[in-house]
C-alpha positions in Angstrom: 126.7 -101.2 94.3 127.9 -103.3 91.4 127.1 -102.3 87.9 125.2 -104.7 85.5 126.6 -105.5 82.1 125.1 -107.5 79.3 127.0 -110.0 77.3 126.3 -109.8 73.6 128.6 -112.6 72.5 130.4 -115.6 74.0 133.7 -113.7 74.0 132.1 -111.0 76.2 130.8 -113.7 78.6 134.3 -115.3 78.8 135.7 -111.9 79.7 133.1 -111.4 82.4 133.7 -114.9 83.9 137.5 -114.4 83.9 137.1 -111.5 86.3 135.3 -113.4 89.0 137.1 -114.7 92.1 136.1 -118.3 91.4 138.0 -118.4 88.1 141.1 -116.9 89.9 141.0 -119.6 92.5 140.9 -122.4 90.0 143.9 -121.0 88.2 145.8 -120.7 91.5 145.3 -124.4 92.3 148.3 -126.2 90.8 149.4 -129.7 91.7 152.8 -129.9 93.2 155.1 -132.8 92.4 155.5 -135.4 95.2 159.1 -136.7 95.4 161.2 -138.2 98.2 164.8 -137.4 99.1 166.1 -139.7 96.3 164.0 -137.9 93.7 161.5 -140.8 93.4 157.7 -140.7 93.3 155.7 -143.5 94.9 152.2 -144.8 94.2 150.1 -147.9 94.8 148.2 -149.6 92.1 145.6 -152.4 92.3 143.7 -154.7 90.0 141.6 -157.7 91.0 143.3 -159.1 94.1 146.8 -157.7 93.1 148.5 -154.8 94.8 151.6 -153.1 93.4 153.9 -150.6 95.2 155.7 -148.6 92.5 158.6 -146.1 92.6 159.4 -144.0 89.6 162.6 -142.1 89.1 164.4 -140.6 86.0 166.6 -143.1 84.3 167.2 -145.3 81.2 163.9 -147.1 81.2 164.6 -150.3 83.2 161.6 -151.9 84.9 162.2 -154.1 87.9 159.4 -156.2 89.3 160.0 -158.1 92.6 163.8 -157.8 92.1 163.6 -159.3 88.6 163.6 -157.6 85.2 160.1 -157.1 83.8 160.9 -159.4 80.8 161.6 -162.3 83.1 158.7 -161.7 85.5 156.1 -161.0 82.8 157.1 -163.5 80.1 154.1 -162.9 77.9 154.5 -159.9 75.5 151.0 -158.7 76.2 151.7 -158.2 79.9 154.9 -156.3 79.1 152.9 -154.1 76.7 150.3 -153.4 79.4 153.1 -152.2 81.7 154.6 -149.8 79.2 151.3 -148.2 78.1 151.5 -145.2 80.5 154.9 -144.3 79.2 153.9 -144.5 75.6 150.7 -142.4 76.1 152.6 -139.8 78.1 155.5 -139.8 75.5 158.0 -140.6 78.3 159.2 -144.0 77.0 162.6 -145.1 78.4 162.9 -141.9 80.4 162.1 -143.4 83.8 163.3 -146.3 85.9 160.6 -148.3 87.6 161.0 -150.4 90.8 157.9 -152.2 92.0 156.9 -155.0 94.3 153.6 -156.7 93.5 151.7 -159.4 95.4 148.5 -161.3 95.2 146.4 -162.5 92.3 147.7 -163.8 89.0 150.0 -162.4 86.4 147.3 -160.6 84.4 146.0 -158.8 87.5 149.5 -158.0 88.6 150.3 -156.4 85.3 147.2 -154.3 85.6 148.2 -153.3 89.1 151.7 -152.3 88.0 150.2 -150.2 85.1 147.8 -148.5 87.6 150.7 -147.8 90.0 153.0 -146.5 87.2 150.3 -144.1 86.0 149.7 -142.8 89.5 153.4 -142.4 90.2 153.9 -140.5 87.0 151.2 -138.2 88.0 152.9 -137.6 91.3 156.2 -137.0 89.6 154.9 -134.8 86.8 151.4 -133.5 87.6 150.9 -132.1 84.1 150.6 -135.7 82.8 147.4 -136.2 84.8 145.0 -135.1 82.1 146.7 -137.3 79.4 146.7 -140.4 81.6 143.2 -139.7 82.9 141.8 -139.5 79.4 143.5 -142.8 78.5 141.8 -144.4 81.5 144.9 -145.5 83.4 144.2 -143.6 86.6 140.9 -145.4 87.2 141.1 -148.6 89.3 139.3 -151.3 87.3 136.5 -152.4 89.6 135.9 -155.8 88.0 136.6 -158.7 90.4 135.7 -162.4 90.7 132.1 -163.0 91.6 131.6 -164.9 94.8 130.3 -168.5 95.0 126.7 -168.8 96.0 125.2 -171.7 98.1 123.3 -174.3 96.0 125.6 -173.7 93.0 128.8 -175.3 91.8 130.5 -172.0 91.1 129.2 -168.4 91.1 126.4 -169.2 88.6 126.9 -172.8 87.4 124.2 -175.1 88.7 124.6 -178.8 89.4 123.5 -181.1 86.6 119.8 -181.7 86.6 118.6 -185.3 86.8 115.0 -186.1 86.0 115.3 -189.6 87.6 
């Protein structure tokens, strides 16, 4: 028969909960790094209609997109800033080389897909970074997409011009 104890403060309650098997199981669940034979981590990122396949490995910080340097592929500085955000938030700037292939959509969607892929690949390489990247919102796939065109409309919502006569 188990004995009953009363908690008089929050510290006592914390001590009681720490002894339960559920707390022991949550401490035992640790994420393992996922790396291939070359020491790389892989992840897929997506945004709008774009899909990016991303490989991350330790290096000097070079980012290659579709066999081109990121500065050539993403000419606008805003898009290059979007790509490097996960590294800056995780305090891992210029510590990883990134190789990615991206297809579909426009440049803005592709940059968002690469950022999503880099964030997920970093989590696979270093699972401790998950909470930092999750809090920054980089692990959530942005659900916004183009609204479909409806019949009887010019575009998704734009109507034809009304003519009285």
